C-alpha positions in Angstrom: 27.7 -34.2 -7.2 24.2 -33.3 -8.6 22.9 -33.6 -11.8 21.4 -30.1 -12.2 18.8 -31.1 -13.9 16.4 -28.0 -12.8 18.9 -25.3 -13.5 19.7 -27.4 -17.2 15.6 -27.4 -17.8 15.0 -23.7 -16.7 18.0 -22.7 -19.4 16.8 -24.9 -22.2 13.5 -23.5 -21.2 14.7 -20.2 -22.1 16.5 -20.8 -25.2 13.5 -22.3 -26.8 10.7 -19.5 -25.2 9.3 -22.4 -23.2 8.1 -22.4 -19.4 8.7 -25.4 -17.2 6.1 -26.7 -15.6 7.5 -28.7 -12.4 5.8 -31.6 -10.3 5.0 -28.8 -7.8 2.6 -26.6 -10.4 1.2 -30.7 -11.8 0.4 -31.4 -7.7 -1.1 -28.1 -7.2 -3.4 -28.0 -10.5 -4.5 -31.7 -9.7 -5.3 -31.1 -6.3 -7.6 -28.1 -7.5 -9.1 -30.0 -9.7 -10.0 -33.0 -7.4 -7.3 -35.8 -8.6 -6.8 -38.0 -5.6 -3.1 -37.8 -4.0 -2.8 -41.6 -4.5 -3.6 -41.1 -8.5 -0.4 -38.8 -8.6 2.0 -40.8 -6.9 1.2 -43.9 -9.3 1.4 -41.6 -12.2 4.8 -40.5 -10.9 5.7 -44.8 -9.9 5.1 -45.5 -13.5 7.4 -42.8 -14.8 10.3 -43.9 -12.9 9.6 -47.1 -13.6 9.5 -46.6 -17.5 12.7 -44.3 -17.2 14.5 -47.2 -15.9 13.2 -50.0 -18.2 14.1 -47.9 -21.2 18.0 -47.3 -20.1 18.1 -51.0 -18.6 17.7 -52.2 -22.6 20.1 -50.5 -23.8 
C-alpha cells in the first residue's frame, strides 16, 4: 500500500495556493549552483535521521 504522499502534498498545496518543490527541483537547482552532490546526500540523510528520531521519541 502506497502512502500517496506526493498526491496529498499536491492537493494541500493547491488548496493553500502554494507550489510544491520536490527533491528533483532542489537537486537540479543545487547542481546548477555548483553544490556538490555529496552535500545533498548528507542533507537528505540528516533529514531522514531527524524524522526517525522524532518518531521514536513519542
